[in-house]
Every structure is written in C-alpha cells, then in structure tokens.
All heavy atoms as a GROMACS GRO file, in nm:
protein
  619
    1GLY      N    1   0.080  -0.118   0.000
    1GLY     CA    2   0.000   0.000   0.000
    1GLY      C    3   0.086   0.126   0.000
    1GLY      O    4   0.205   0.124  -0.030
    2ALA      N    5   0.025   0.234   0.033
    2ALA     CA    6   0.091   0.363   0.030
    2ALA      C    7   0.204   0.373   0.134
    2ALA      O    8   0.308   0.434   0.107
    2ALA     CB    9  -0.011   0.474   0.054
    3LYS      N   10   0.185   0.312   0.250
    3LYS     CA   11   0.288   0.317   0.354
    3LYS      C   12   0.414   0.244   0.308
    3LYS      O   13   0.526   0.290   0.331
    3LYS     CB   14   0.238   0.257   0.484
    3LYS     CG   15   0.138   0.343   0.556
    3LYS     CD   16   0.099   0.282   0.689
    3LYS     CE   17  -0.002   0.367   0.762
    3LYS     NZ   18  -0.037   0.310   0.892
    4PHE      N   19   0.395   0.129   0.242
    4PHE     CA   20   0.509   0.052   0.193
    4PHE      C   21   0.586   0.131   0.087
    4PHE      O   22   0.709   0.139   0.090
    4PHE     CB   23   0.463  -0.082   0.136
    4PHE     CG   24   0.576  -0.162   0.077
    4PHE    CD1   25   0.668  -0.224   0.159
    4PHE    CD2   26   0.590  -0.173  -0.060
    4PHE    CE1   27   0.772  -0.298   0.106
    4PHE    CE2   28   0.694  -0.245  -0.114
    4PHE     CZ   29   0.785  -0.308  -0.032
    5VAL      N   30   0.512   0.192  -0.006
    5VAL     CA   31   0.576   0.270  -0.112
    5VAL      C   32   0.653   0.386  -0.051
    5VAL      O   33   0.766   0.415  -0.092
    5VAL     CB   34   0.471   0.320  -0.213
    5VAL    CG1   35   0.530   0.420  -0.310
    5VAL    CG2   36   0.411   0.202  -0.289
    6HIS      N   37   0.595   0.452   0.047
    6HIS     CA   38   0.663   0.565   0.112
    6HIS      C   39   0.789   0.518   0.184
    6HIS      O   40   0.894   0.584   0.177
    6HIS     CB   41   0.568   0.633   0.210
    6HIS     CG   42   0.627   0.753   0.276
    6HIS    ND1   43   0.653   0.870   0.208
    6HIS    CD2   44   0.669   0.774   0.402
    6HIS    CE1   45   0.708   0.957   0.291
    6HIS    NE2   46   0.718   0.901   0.409
    7THR      N   47   0.782   0.402   0.250
    7THR     CA   48   0.898   0.348   0.320
    7THR      C   49   1.010   0.313   0.221
    7THR      O   50   1.127   0.345   0.244
    7THR     CB   51   0.860   0.223   0.401
    7THR    OG1   52   0.755   0.259   0.491
    7THR    CG2   53   0.978   0.168   0.477
    8VAL      N   54   0.973   0.250   0.110
    8VAL     CA   55   1.073   0.217   0.008
    8VAL      C   56   1.133   0.344  -0.050
    8VAL      O   57   1.254   0.353  -0.073
    8VAL     CB   58   1.010   0.128  -0.102
    8VAL    CG1   59   1.104   0.112  -0.220
    8VAL    CG2   60   0.972  -0.007  -0.045
    9TYR      N   61   1.050   0.446  -0.073
    9TYR     CA   62   1.100   0.574  -0.124
    9TYR      C   63   1.200   0.636  -0.027
    9TYR      O   64   1.306   0.682  -0.068
    9TYR     CB   65   0.984   0.670  -0.150
    9TYR     CG   66   1.029   0.811  -0.174
    9TYR    CD1   67   1.085   0.848  -0.296
    9TYR    CD2   68   1.020   0.908  -0.075
    9TYR    CE1   69   1.129   0.977  -0.318
    9TYR    CE2   70   1.064   1.036  -0.096
    9TYR     CZ   71   1.119   1.071  -0.217
    9TYR     OH   72   1.163   1.197  -0.238
   10GLN      N   73   1.166   0.637   0.100
   10GLN     CA   74   1.256   0.696   0.199
   10GLN      C   75   1.388   0.620   0.205
   10GLN      O   76   1.495   0.680   0.215
   10GLN     CB   77   1.189   0.695   0.338
   10GLN     CG   78   1.073   0.790   0.351
   10GLN     CD   79   1.114   0.936   0.341
   10GLN    OE1   80   1.227   0.973   0.366
   10GLN    NE2   81   1.019   1.020   0.303
   11PHE      N   82   1.382   0.487   0.196
   11PHE     CA   83   1.504   0.407   0.198
   11PHE      C   84   1.589   0.435   0.074
   11PHE      O   85   1.711   0.453   0.084
   11PHE     CB   86   1.470   0.258   0.206
   11PHE     CG   87   1.590   0.170   0.201
   11PHE    CD1   88   1.679   0.166   0.308
   11PHE    CD2   89   1.617   0.093   0.090
   11PHE    CE1   90   1.790   0.085   0.305
   11PHE    CE2   91   1.729   0.012   0.085
   11PHE     CZ   92   1.816   0.008   0.192
   12ALA      N   93   1.525   0.440  -0.043
   12ALA     CA   94   1.598   0.468  -0.167
   12ALA      C   95   1.661   0.606  -0.162
   12ALA      O   96   1.775   0.626  -0.206
   12ALA     CB   97   1.505   0.456  -0.287
   13ARG      N   98   1.591   0.702  -0.107
   13ARG     CA   99   1.643   0.838  -0.094
   13ARG      C  100   1.765   0.840  -0.002
   13ARG      O  101   1.867   0.904  -0.032
   13ARG     CB  102   1.533   0.928  -0.039
   13ARG     CG  103   1.568   1.074  -0.031
   13ARG     CD  104   1.444   1.154   0.008
   13ARG     NE  105   1.470   1.294   0.012
   13ARG     CZ  106   1.503   1.360   0.123
   13ARG    NH1  107   1.509   1.297   0.238
   13ARG    NH2  108   1.528   1.489   0.120
   14TYR      N  109   1.756   0.768   0.109
   14TYR     CA  110   1.868   0.759   0.203
   14TYR      C  111   1.991   0.696   0.136
   14TYR      O  112   2.102   0.747   0.148
   14TYR     CB  113   1.826   0.678   0.326
   14TYR     CG  114   1.941   0.649   0.420
   14TYR    CD1  115   1.988   0.746   0.506
   14TYR    CD2  116   2.003   0.524   0.419
   14TYR    CE1  117   2.095   0.719   0.591
   14TYR    CE2  118   2.109   0.497   0.503
   14TYR     CZ  119   2.154   0.595   0.589
   14TYR     OH  120   2.260   0.569   0.672
   15VAL      N  121   1.970   0.586   0.065
   15VAL     CA  122   2.081   0.518  -0.002
   15VAL      C  123   2.142   0.609  -0.107
   15VAL      O  124   2.266   0.618  -0.119
   15VAL     CB  125   2.032   0.385  -0.065
   15VAL    CG1  126   2.138   0.325  -0.156
   15VAL    CG2  127   1.993   0.287   0.044
   16MET      N  128   2.059   0.680  -0.182
   16MET     CA  129   2.109   0.772  -0.285
   16MET      C  130   2.195   0.882  -0.222
   16MET      O  131   2.303   0.914  -0.272
   16MET     CB  132   1.994   0.834  -0.362
   16MET     CG  133   2.038   0.931  -0.469
   16MET     SD  134   1.904   1.023  -0.543
   16MET     CE  135   1.856   1.128  -0.407
   17ILE      N  136   2.149   0.938  -0.112
   17ILE     CA  137   2.224   1.044  -0.046
   17ILE      C  138   2.358   0.992   0.006
   17ILE      O  139   2.461   1.058  -0.010
   17ILE     CB  140   2.141   1.106   0.068
   17ILE    CG1  141   2.024   1.185   0.010
   17ILE    CG2  142   2.226   1.196   0.155
   17ILE    CD1  143   1.922   1.230   0.113
   18GLN      N  144   2.358   0.872   0.062
   18GLN     CA  145   2.482   0.814   0.113
   18GLN      C  146   2.580   0.787  -0.001
   18GLN      O  147   2.700   0.814   0.012
   18GLN     CB  148   2.455   0.684   0.190
   18GLN     CG  149   2.375   0.705   0.316
   18GLN     CD  150   2.436   0.808   0.411
   18GLN    OE1  151   2.555   0.807   0.436
   18GLN    NE2  152   2.353   0.898   0.460
   19ASP      N  153   2.531   0.737  -0.114
   19ASP     CA  154   2.617   0.715  -0.230
   19ASP      C  155   2.674   0.846  -0.282
   19ASP      O  156   2.792   0.854  -0.316
   19ASP     CB  157   2.542   0.645  -0.342
   19ASP     CG  158   2.532   0.496  -0.321
   19ASP    OD1  159   2.601   0.443  -0.231
   19ASP    OD2  160   2.455   0.431  -0.396
   20MET      N  161   2.588   0.949  -0.288
   20MET     CA  162   2.636   1.079  -0.336
   20MET      C  163   2.744   1.133  -0.245
   20MET      O  164   2.843   1.190  -0.291
   20MET     CB  165   2.519   1.176  -0.348
   20MET     CG  166   2.425   1.144  -0.462
   20MET     SD  167   2.276   1.243  -0.461
   20MET     CE  168   2.340   1.404  -0.498
   21LYS      N  169   2.726   1.118  -0.115
   21LYS     CA  170   2.827   1.165  -0.020
   21LYS      C  171   2.957   1.088  -0.038
   21LYS      O  172   3.066   1.146  -0.035
   21LYS     CB  173   2.777   1.149   0.124
   21LYS     CG  174   2.674   1.252   0.163
   21LYS     CD  175   2.631   1.230   0.307
   21LYS     CE  176   2.527   1.331   0.350
   21LYS     NZ  177   2.481   1.308   0.487
   22LYS      N  178   2.947   0.956  -0.057
   22LYS     CA  179   3.066   0.873  -0.070
   22LYS      C  180   3.144   0.908  -0.198
   22LYS      O  181   3.266   0.918  -0.196
   22LYS     CB  182   3.026   0.725  -0.073
   22LYS     CG  183   3.145   0.630  -0.081
   22LYS     CD  184   3.102   0.486  -0.066
   22LYS     CE  185   3.034   0.439  -0.192
   22LYS     NZ  186   3.004   0.296  -0.192
   23PHE      N  187   3.073   0.927  -0.309
   23PHE     CA  188   3.140   0.951  -0.436
   23PHE      C  189   3.182   1.096  -0.456
   23PHE      O  190   3.258   1.126  -0.547
   23PHE     CB  191   3.052   0.907  -0.553
   23PHE     CG  192   3.032   0.759  -0.559
   23PHE    CD1  193   2.906   0.704  -0.560
   23PHE    CD2  194   3.141   0.672  -0.560
   23PHE    CE1  195   2.887   0.567  -0.565
   23PHE    CE2  196   3.124   0.534  -0.565
   23PHE     CZ  197   2.997   0.483  -0.568
   24SER      N  198   3.135   1.186  -0.371
   24SER     CA  199   3.173   1.327  -0.386
   24SER      C  200   3.275   1.371  -0.282
   24SER      O  201   3.297   1.490  -0.265
   24SER     CB  202   3.048   1.416  -0.379
   24SER     OG  203   2.991   1.409  -0.251
   25VAL      N  204   3.339   1.276  -0.215
   25VAL     CA  205   3.442   1.310  -0.116
   25VAL      C  206   3.559   1.376  -0.187
   25VAL      O  207   3.607   1.328  -0.289
   25VAL     CB  208   3.488   1.183  -0.040
   25VAL    CG1  209   3.609   1.212   0.045
   25VAL    CG2  210   3.374   1.128   0.044
   26GLY      N  211   3.602   1.489  -0.136
   26GLY     CA  212   3.716   1.558  -0.194
   26GLY      C  213   3.678   1.659  -0.301
   26GLY      O  214   3.760   1.736  -0.344
   27THR      N  215   3.554   1.658  -0.343
   27THR     CA  216   3.507   1.757  -0.440
   27THR      C  217   3.397   1.837  -0.375
   27THR      O  218   3.329   1.789  -0.284
   27THR     CB  219   3.452   1.689  -0.568
   27THR    OG1  220   3.340   1.608  -0.531
   27THR    CG2  221   3.557   1.602  -0.634
   28TYR      N  222   3.378   1.957  -0.424
   28TYR     CA  223   3.269   2.037  -0.370
   28TYR      C  224   3.148   2.020  -0.461
   28TYR      O  225   3.134   2.084  -0.563
   28TYR     CB  226   3.306   2.185  -0.358
   28TYR     CG  227   3.189   2.264  -0.305
   28TYR    CD1  228   3.151   2.253  -0.172
   28TYR    CD2  229   3.114   2.347  -0.387
   28TYR    CE1  230   3.043   2.322  -0.122
   28TYR    CE2  231   3.006   2.417  -0.338
   28TYR     CZ  232   2.970   2.404  -0.206
   28TYR     OH  233   2.863   2.471  -0.157
   29ILE      N  234   3.065   1.926  -0.425
   29ILE     CA  235   2.941   1.904  -0.498
   29ILE      C  236   2.827   1.927  -0.400
   29ILE      O  237   2.804   1.846  -0.310
   29ILE     CB  238   2.934   1.763  -0.558
   29ILE    CG1  239   3.051   1.741  -0.654
   29ILE    CG2  240   2.802   1.739  -0.628
   29ILE    CD1  241   3.060   1.602  -0.709
   30PRO      N  242   2.755   2.038  -0.413
   30PRO     CA  243   2.650   2.069  -0.316
   30PRO      C  244   2.521   1.992  -0.337
   30PRO      O  245   2.421   2.020  -0.276
   30PRO     CB  246   2.628   2.219  -0.338
   30PRO     CG  247   2.660   2.241  -0.481
   30PRO     CD  248   2.772   2.144  -0.511
   31SER      N  249   2.522   1.892  -0.425
   31SER     CA  250   2.398   1.821  -0.456
   31SER      C  251   2.346   1.741  -0.337
   31SER      O  252   2.226   1.725  -0.322
   31SER     CB  253   2.418   1.729  -0.576
   31SER     OG  254   2.526   1.642  -0.552
   32THR      N  255   2.435   1.690  -0.252
   32THR     CA  256   2.387   1.613  -0.138
   32THR      C  257   2.309   1.702  -0.042
   32THR      O  258   2.207   1.660   0.013
   32THR     CB  259   2.503   1.547  -0.062
   32THR    OG1  260   2.598   1.645  -0.023
   32THR    CG2  261   2.569   1.442  -0.146
   33GLU      N  262   2.354   1.825  -0.025
   33GLU     CA  263   2.281   1.918   0.060
   33GLU      C  264   2.148   1.957  -0.005
   33GLU      O  265   2.046   1.971   0.062
   33GLU     CB  266   2.362   2.044   0.089
   33GLU     CG  267   2.482   2.020   0.178
   33GLU     CD  268   2.604   1.970   0.103
   33GLU    OE1  269   2.606   1.978  -0.022
   33GLU    OE2  270   2.697   1.920   0.169
   34ALA      N  271   2.149   1.971  -0.137
   34ALA     CA  272   2.026   2.008  -0.208
   34ALA      C  273   1.921   1.899  -0.200
   34ALA      O  274   1.802   1.926  -0.188
   34ALA     CB  275   2.058   2.039  -0.354
   35VAL      N  276   1.965   1.774  -0.203
   35VAL     CA  277   1.870   1.662  -0.194
   35VAL      C  278   1.803   1.658  -0.058
   35VAL      O  279   1.686   1.626  -0.047
   35VAL     CB  280   1.942   1.528  -0.224
   35VAL    CG1  281   1.854   1.410  -0.192
   35VAL    CG2  282   1.986   1.523  -0.368
   36MET      N  283   1.876   1.694   0.045
   36MET     CA  284   1.823   1.685   0.180
   36MET      C  285   1.732   1.802   0.215
   36MET      O  286   1.659   1.794   0.314
   36MET     CB  287   1.937   1.672   0.280
   36MET     CG  288   2.011   1.543   0.261
   36MET     SD  289   2.151   1.503   0.366
   36MET     CE  290   2.182   1.638   0.469
   37LEU      N  291   1.731   1.908   0.138
   37LEU     CA  292   1.646   2.024   0.166
   37LEU      C  293   1.501   1.993   0.133
   37LEU      O  294   1.470   1.918   0.041
   37LEU     CB  295   1.691   2.145   0.084
   37LEU     CG  296   1.827   2.204   0.118
   37LEU    CD1  297   1.859   2.316   0.022
   37LEU    CD2  298   1.829   2.254   0.261
   38ARG      N  299   1.412   2.052   0.207
   38ARG     CA  300   1.269   2.043   0.178
   38ARG      C  301   1.233   2.156   0.082
   38ARG      O  302   1.281   2.269   0.098
   38ARG     CB  303   1.187   2.054   0.305
   38ARG     CG  304   1.210   1.942   0.401
   38ARG     CD  305   1.138   1.818   0.352
   38ARG     NE  306   1.162   1.707   0.443
   38ARG     CZ  307   1.166   1.582   0.403
   38ARG    NH1  308   1.150   1.552   0.277
   38ARG    NH2  309   1.186   1.487   0.489
   39PRO      N  310   1.149   2.130  -0.016
   39PRO     CA  311   1.114   2.235  -0.113
   39PRO      C  312   1.028   2.344  -0.049
   39PRO      O  313   0.942   2.316   0.034
   39PRO     CB  314   1.036   2.160  -0.220
   39PRO     CG  315   0.980   2.041  -0.150
   39PRO     CD  316   1.082   2.004  -0.046
   40GLU      N  317   1.055   2.467  -0.091
   40GLU     CA  318   0.975   2.579  -0.042
   40GLU      C  319   0.848   2.593  -0.126
   40GLU      O  320   0.743   2.629  -0.076
   40GLU     CB  321   1.055   2.708  -0.048
   40GLU     CG  322   1.172   2.709   0.048
   40GLU     CD  323   1.254   2.836   0.036
   40GLU    OE1  324   1.209   2.932  -0.028
   40GLU    OE2  325   1.364   2.839   0.094
   41ASN      N  326   0.861   2.564  -0.255
   41ASN     CA  327   0.748   2.579  -0.346
   41ASN      C  328   0.705   2.440  -0.392
   41ASN      O  329   0.779   2.371  -0.462
   41ASN     CB  330   0.791   2.665  -0.466
   41ASN     CG  331   0.676   2.696  -0.558
   41ASN    OD1  332   0.571   2.632  -0.553
   41ASN    ND2  333   0.696   2.795  -0.643
   42MET      N  334   0.586   2.398  -0.354
   42MET     CA  335   0.540   2.264  -0.388
   42MET      C  336   0.516   2.248  -0.538
   42MET      O  337   0.528   2.139  -0.592
   42MET     CB  338   0.413   2.230  -0.310
   42MET     CG  339   0.438   2.201  -0.164
   42MET     SD  340   0.566   2.074  -0.136
   42MET     CE  341   0.487   1.931  -0.201
   43TYR      N  342   0.482   2.355  -0.608
   43TYR     CA  343   0.462   2.348  -0.752
   43TYR      C  344   0.592   2.307  -0.821
   43TYR      O  345   0.593   2.219  -0.907
   43TYR     CB  346   0.412   2.482  -0.806
   43TYR     CG  347   0.399   2.483  -0.956
   43TYR    CD1  348   0.293   2.418  -1.018
   43TYR    CD2  349   0.494   2.545  -1.036
   43TYR    CE1  350   0.281   2.418  -1.157
   43TYR    CE2  351   0.484   2.545  -1.173
   43TYR     CZ  352   0.377   2.481  -1.233
   43TYR     OH  353   0.367   2.480  -1.369
   44ILE      N  354   0.702   2.370  -0.781
   44ILE     CA  355   0.832   2.336  -0.840
   44ILE      C  356   0.872   2.195  -0.801
   44ILE      O  357   0.926   2.120  -0.883
   44ILE     CB  358   0.938   2.440  -0.797
   44ILE    CG1  359   0.905   2.577  -0.858
   44ILE    CG2  360   1.078   2.395  -0.836
   44ILE    CD1  361   0.993   2.689  -0.809
   45ALA      N  362   0.845   2.156  -0.678
   45ALA     CA  363   0.879   2.021  -0.634
   45ALA      C  364   0.802   1.917  -0.715
   45ALA      O  365   0.858   1.815  -0.756
   45ALA     CB  366   0.848   2.005  -0.486
   46LYS      N  367   0.674   1.943  -0.741
   46LYS     CA  368   0.594   1.849  -0.820
   46LYS      C  369   0.643   1.844  -0.965
   46LYS      O  370   0.645   1.737  -1.026
   46LYS     CB  371   0.447   1.887  -0.814
   46LYS     CG  372   0.384   1.856  -0.681
   46LYS     CD  373   0.237   1.896  -0.676
   46LYS     CE  374   0.178   1.869  -0.539
   46LYS     NZ  375   0.038   1.906  -0.532
   47ALA      N  376   0.682   1.959  -1.017
   47ALA     CA  377   0.735   1.962  -1.155
   47ALA      C  378   0.864   1.883  -1.164
   47ALA      O  379   0.885   1.806  -1.259
   47ALA     CB  380   0.757   2.106  -1.199
   48ARG      N  381   0.952   1.898  -1.067
   48ARG     CA  382   1.077   1.822  -1.065
   48ARG      C  383   1.048   1.673  -1.052
   48ARG      O  384   1.115   1.590  -1.114
   48ARG     CB  385   1.166   1.868  -0.950
   48ARG     CG  386   1.228   2.001  -0.972
   48ARG     CD  387   1.314   2.041  -0.856
   48ARG     NE  388   1.372   2.172  -0.877
   48ARG     CZ  389   1.422   2.248  -0.782
   48ARG    NH1  390   1.422   2.206  -0.658
   48ARG    NH2  391   1.473   2.365  -0.810
   49HIS      N  392   0.950   1.639  -0.972
   49HIS     CA  393   0.912   1.499  -0.957
   49HIS      C  394   0.864   1.442  -1.090
   49HIS      O  395   0.902   1.330  -1.128
   49HIS     CB  396   0.801   1.485  -0.851
   49HIS     CG  397   0.744   1.348  -0.843
   49HIS    ND1  398   0.629   1.313  -0.910
   49HIS    CD2  399   0.786   1.236  -0.780
   49HIS    CE1  400   0.603   1.186  -0.887
   49HIS    NE2  401   0.697   1.138  -0.808
   50ARG      N  402   0.781   1.516  -1.162
   50ARG     CA  403   0.732   1.469  -1.292
   50ARG      C  404   0.846   1.450  -1.390
   50ARG      O  405   0.849   1.351  -1.464
   50ARG     CB  406   0.629   1.568  -1.349
   50ARG     CG  407   0.492   1.557  -1.288
   50ARG     CD  408   0.388   1.634  -1.366
   50ARG     NE  409   0.422   1.774  -1.387
   50ARG     CZ  410   0.393   1.872  -1.303
   50ARG    NH1  411   0.328   1.846  -1.192
   50ARG    NH2  412   0.428   1.996  -1.329
   51VAL      N  413   0.940   1.542  -1.391
   51VAL     CA  414   1.054   1.531  -1.483
   51VAL      C  415   1.136   1.407  -1.448
   51VAL      O  416   1.172   1.328  -1.536
   51VAL     CB  417   1.142   1.658  -1.476
   51VAL    CG1  418   1.273   1.638  -1.548
   51VAL    CG2  419   1.067   1.777  -1.536
   52GLY      N  420   1.165   1.387  -1.321
   52GLY     CA  421   1.241   1.271  -1.279
   52GLY      C  422   1.168   1.141  -1.308
   52GLY      O  423   1.226   1.043  -1.355
   53TYR      N  424   1.038   1.140  -1.282
   53TYR     CA  425   0.956   1.022  -1.308
   53TYR      C  426   0.955   0.988  -1.456
   53TYR      O  427   0.972   0.872  -1.494
   53TYR     CB  428   0.815   1.045  -1.256
   53TYR     CG  429   0.721   0.930  -1.283
   53TYR    CD1  430   0.720   0.819  -1.200
   53TYR    CD2  431   0.633   0.933  -1.390
   53TYR    CE1  432   0.635   0.713  -1.224
   53TYR    CE2  433   0.548   0.827  -1.416
   53TYR     CZ  434   0.550   0.718  -1.331
   53TYR     OH  435   0.465   0.613  -1.356
   54ASN      N  436   0.935   1.088  -1.539
   54ASN     CA  437   0.933   1.065  -1.685
   54ASN      C  438   1.067   1.015  -1.736
   54ASN      O  439   1.074   0.928  -1.821
   54ASN     CB  440   0.890   1.191  -1.759
   54ASN     CG  441   0.744   1.224  -1.738
   54ASN    OD1  442   0.665   1.135  -1.707
   54ASN    ND2  443   0.709   1.350  -1.752
   55LYS      N  444   1.175   1.071  -1.683
   55LYS     CA  445   1.309   1.028  -1.724
   55LYS      C  446   1.332   0.882  -1.684
   55LYS      O  447   1.382   0.803  -1.764
   55LYS     CB  448   1.414   1.118  -1.660
   55LYS     CG  449   1.550   1.103  -1.715
   55LYS     CD  450   1.555   1.160  -1.854
   55LYS     CE  451   1.699   1.180  -1.895
   55LYS     NZ  452   1.709   1.219  -2.033
   56LEU      N  453   1.294   0.846  -1.562
   56LEU     CA  454   1.308   0.708  -1.518
   56LEU      C  455   1.224   0.614  -1.603
   56LEU      O  456   1.270   0.507  -1.643
   56LEU     CB  457   1.268   0.696  -1.371
   56LEU     CG  458   1.271   0.555  -1.312
   56LEU    CD1  459   1.413   0.500  -1.313
   56LEU    CD2  460   1.214   0.555  -1.172
   57LEU      N  461   1.103   0.655  -1.636
   57LEU     CA  462   1.016   0.574  -1.720
   57LEU      C  463   1.077   0.553  -1.858
   57LEU      O  464   1.074   0.441  -1.911
   57LEU     CB  465   0.879   0.640  -1.731
   57LEU     CG  466   0.771   0.562  -1.805
   57LEU    CD1  467   0.745   0.429  -1.736
   57LEU    CD2  468   0.644   0.643  -1.813
   58GLN      N  469   1.135   0.657  -1.915
   58GLN     CA  470   1.201   0.644  -2.046
   58GLN      C  471   1.318   0.547  -2.039
   58GLN      O  472   1.336   0.464  -2.128
   58GLN     CB  473   1.250   0.780  -2.094
   58GLN     CG  474   1.141   0.874  -2.136
   58GLN     CD  475   1.194   1.013  -2.168
   58GLN    OE1  476   1.312   1.041  -2.150
   58GLN    NE2  477   1.106   1.100  -2.215
   59ILE      N  478   1.397   0.554  -1.934
   59ILE     CA  479   1.512   0.465  -1.919
   59ILE      C  480   1.465   0.320  -1.907
   59ILE      O  481   1.520   0.230  -1.971
   59ILE     CB  482   1.595   0.506  -1.796
   59ILE    CG1  483   1.665   0.639  -1.823
   59ILE    CG2  484   1.697   0.398  -1.759
   59ILE    CD1  485   1.727   0.702  -1.699
   60ILE      N  486   1.361   0.298  -1.828
   60ILE     CA  487   1.309   0.162  -1.811
   60ILE      C  488   1.253   0.108  -1.943
   60ILE      O  489   1.273  -0.008  -1.977
   60ILE     CB  490   1.204   0.158  -1.698
   60ILE    CG1  491   1.272   0.184  -1.564
   60ILE    CG2  492   1.130   0.025  -1.696
   60ILE    CD1  493   1.177   0.204  -1.450
   61GLN      N  494   1.183   0.193  -2.018
   61GLN     CA  495   1.127   0.150  -2.146
   61GLN      C  496   1.238   0.116  -2.246
   61GLN      O  497   1.229   0.016  -2.318
   61GLN     CB  498   1.036   0.258  -2.204
   61GLN     CG  499   0.905   0.269  -2.129
   61GLN     CD  500   0.822   0.388  -2.175
   61GLN    OE1  501   0.873   0.484  -2.233
   61GLN    NE2  502   0.692   0.383  -2.148
   62LYS      N  503   1.343   0.196  -2.251
   62LYS     CA  504   1.455   0.168  -2.341
   62LYS      C  505   1.523   0.037  -2.302
   62LYS      O  506   1.559  -0.043  -2.388
   62LYS     CB  507   1.557   0.282  -2.338
   62LYS     CG  508   1.511   0.405  -2.410
   62LYS     CD  509   1.616   0.515  -2.404
   62LYS     CE  510   1.565   0.643  -2.466
   62LYS     NZ  511   1.662   0.752  -2.456
   63GLU      N  512   1.538   0.014  -2.173
   63GLU     CA  513   1.599  -0.109  -2.126
   63GLU      C  514   1.514  -0.229  -2.167
   63GLU      O  515   1.566  -0.333  -2.209
   63GLU     CB  516   1.616  -0.105  -1.975
   63GLU     CG  517   1.685  -0.226  -1.918
   63GLU     CD  518   1.705  -0.216  -1.768
   63GLU    OE1  519   1.724  -0.104  -1.717
   63GLU    OE2  520   1.700  -0.322  -1.702
   64ASP      N  521   1.383  -0.216  -2.156
   64ASP     CA  522   1.293  -0.324  -2.194
   64ASP      C  523   1.304  -0.354  -2.344
   64ASP      O  524   1.306  -0.471  -2.385
   64ASP     CB  525   1.149  -0.288  -2.158
   64ASP     CG  526   1.052  -0.401  -2.185
   64ASP    OD1  527   1.083  -0.516  -2.146
   64ASP    OD2  528   0.947  -0.377  -2.247
   65ILE      N  529   1.314  -0.250  -2.425
   65ILE     CA  530   1.328  -0.269  -2.570
   65ILE      C  531   1.458  -0.342  -2.601
   65ILE      O  532   1.461  -0.433  -2.683
   65ILE     CB  533   1.321  -0.133  -2.643
   65ILE    CG1  534   1.179  -0.077  -2.634
   65ILE    CG2  535   1.366  -0.146  -2.788
   65ILE    CD1  536   1.166   0.067  -2.682
   66VAL      N  537   1.566  -0.304  -2.535
   66VAL     CA  538   1.695  -0.369  -2.557
   66VAL      C  539   1.688  -0.517  -2.518
   66VAL      O  540   1.737  -0.604  -2.591
   66VAL     CB  541   1.807  -0.297  -2.479
   66VAL    CG1  542   1.935  -0.378  -2.478
   66VAL    CG2  543   1.832  -0.159  -2.538
   67ILE      N  544   1.624  -0.546  -2.406
   67ILE     CA  545   1.611  -0.686  -2.361
   67ILE      C  546   1.527  -0.766  -2.460
   67ILE      O  547   1.560  -0.880  -2.492
   67ILE     CB  548   1.552  -0.691  -2.219
   67ILE    CG1  549   1.652  -0.636  -2.118
   67ILE    CG2  550   1.509  -0.833  -2.181
   67ILE    CD1  551   1.597  -0.616  -1.980
   68GLN      N  552   1.419  -0.706  -2.511
   68GLN     CA  553   1.336  -0.775  -2.609
   68GLN      C  554   1.414  -0.802  -2.738
   68GLN      O  555   1.405  -0.911  -2.797
   68GLN     CB  556   1.210  -0.696  -2.640
   68GLN     CG  557   1.109  -0.697  -2.527
   68GLN     CD  558   0.986  -0.614  -2.559
   68GLN    OE1  559   0.972  -0.558  -2.668
   68GLN    NE2  560   0.895  -0.605  -2.463
   69GLU      N  561   1.491  -0.703  -2.784
   69GLU     CA  562   1.572  -0.720  -2.904
   69GLU      C  563   1.676  -0.830  -2.883
   69GLU      O  564   1.698  -0.912  -2.973
   69GLU     CB  565   1.640  -0.589  -2.941
   69GLU     CG  566   1.549  -0.480  -2.989
   69GLU     CD  567   1.490  -0.511  -3.127
   69GLU    OE1  568   1.562  -0.570  -3.211
   69GLU    OE2  569   1.374  -0.476  -3.149
   70TYR      N  570   1.737  -0.832  -2.768
   70TYR     CA  571   1.836  -0.934  -2.737
   70TYR      C  572   1.771  -1.073  -2.738
   70TYR      O  573   1.829  -1.169  -2.788
   70TYR     CB  574   1.901  -0.906  -2.602
   70TYR     CG  575   2.005  -1.007  -2.563
   70TYR    CD1  576   2.130  -1.010  -2.626
   70TYR    CD2  577   1.980  -1.102  -2.464
   70TYR    CE1  578   2.225  -1.103  -2.591
   70TYR    CE2  579   2.074  -1.195  -2.428
   70TYR     CZ  580   2.198  -1.194  -2.493
   70TYR     OH  581   2.291  -1.287  -2.457
   71GLY      N  582   1.652  -1.082  -2.682
   71GLY     CA  583   1.579  -1.210  -2.681
   71GLY      C  584   1.544  -1.258  -2.822
   71GLY      O  585   1.553  -1.376  -2.851
   72LYS      N  586   1.505  -1.163  -2.909
   72LYS     CA  587   1.473  -1.199  -3.047
   72LYS      C  588   1.596  -1.249  -3.120
   72LYS      O  589   1.591  -1.347  -3.194
   72LYS     CB  590   1.416  -1.079  -3.122
   72LYS     CG  591   1.275  -1.042  -3.082
   72LYS     CD  592   1.229  -0.920  -3.158
   72LYS     CE  593   1.093  -0.871  -3.110
   72LYS     NZ  594   1.053  -0.749  -3.180
   73LYS      N  595   1.709  -1.184  -3.098
   73LYS     CA  596   1.833  -1.225  -3.166
   73LYS      C  597   1.886  -1.357  -3.110
   73LYS      O  598   1.951  -1.433  -3.182
   73LYS     CB  599   1.940  -1.117  -3.152
   73LYS     CG  600   1.908  -0.993  -3.232
   73LYS     CD  601   2.013  -0.886  -3.217
   73LYS     CE  602   1.975  -0.762  -3.294
   73LYS     NZ  603   2.074  -0.658  -3.280
   74ALA      N  604   1.858  -1.385  -2.984
   74ALA     CA  605   1.906  -1.510  -2.923
   74ALA      C  606   1.830  -1.631  -2.977
   74ALA      O  607   1.882  -1.740  -2.979
   74ALA     CB  608   1.892  -1.502  -2.772
   75ARG      N  609   1.706  -1.608  -3.020
   75ARG     CA  610   1.627  -1.720  -3.074
   75ARG      C  611   1.673  -1.751  -3.208
   75ARG      O  612   1.703  -1.786  -3.292
   75ARG     CB  613   1.479  -1.685  -3.080
   75ARG     CG  614   1.417  -1.682  -2.943
   75ARG     CD  615   1.269  -1.660  -2.951
   75ARG     NE  616   1.234  -1.567  -2.844
   75ARG     CZ  617   1.147  -1.471  -2.853
   75ARG    NH1  618   1.083  -1.450  -2.964
   75ARG    NH2  619   1.121  -1.394  -2.752
   0.00000   0.00000   0.00000
C-alpha cells in the first residue's frame, strides 16, 4: 500500500544520499545538501518529480526494448 511505497522511497532516498556523499568526497558538490532540503514551493517540487519520473520511465522503457531485441536475436 501507500505506507510501503513511502517506506521504500525513503530508503531509496537515504541510499542515494549516502552514495552521493561517498562519491563526492574531496570535491565540492553541493547536490547532497540540495537533496536533503525540503522544497519551499510545492509546484516546483511536483514539476521536478514529474521530470524525474518521466526520465526514469524512459530509461526503463529503453531497457525493456533492448532486452526484447536481445531475446529476439538469441532465438
């Protein structure tokens, strides 16, 4: 349900932030701080969410097409 999805989202967000911190050691990349901030404008936050969601959906669809093509060539 919704609670499970929210829990998984929070865990994924935590893991992403930890990875960003680990890989940005020694460089000044303020993205980890930006990820942890709460949005002031919910309209902009929703727009960013839609952009990220659409990008993820496109990546997953491309991956599915590649897997299907690979399966066709394997037969």
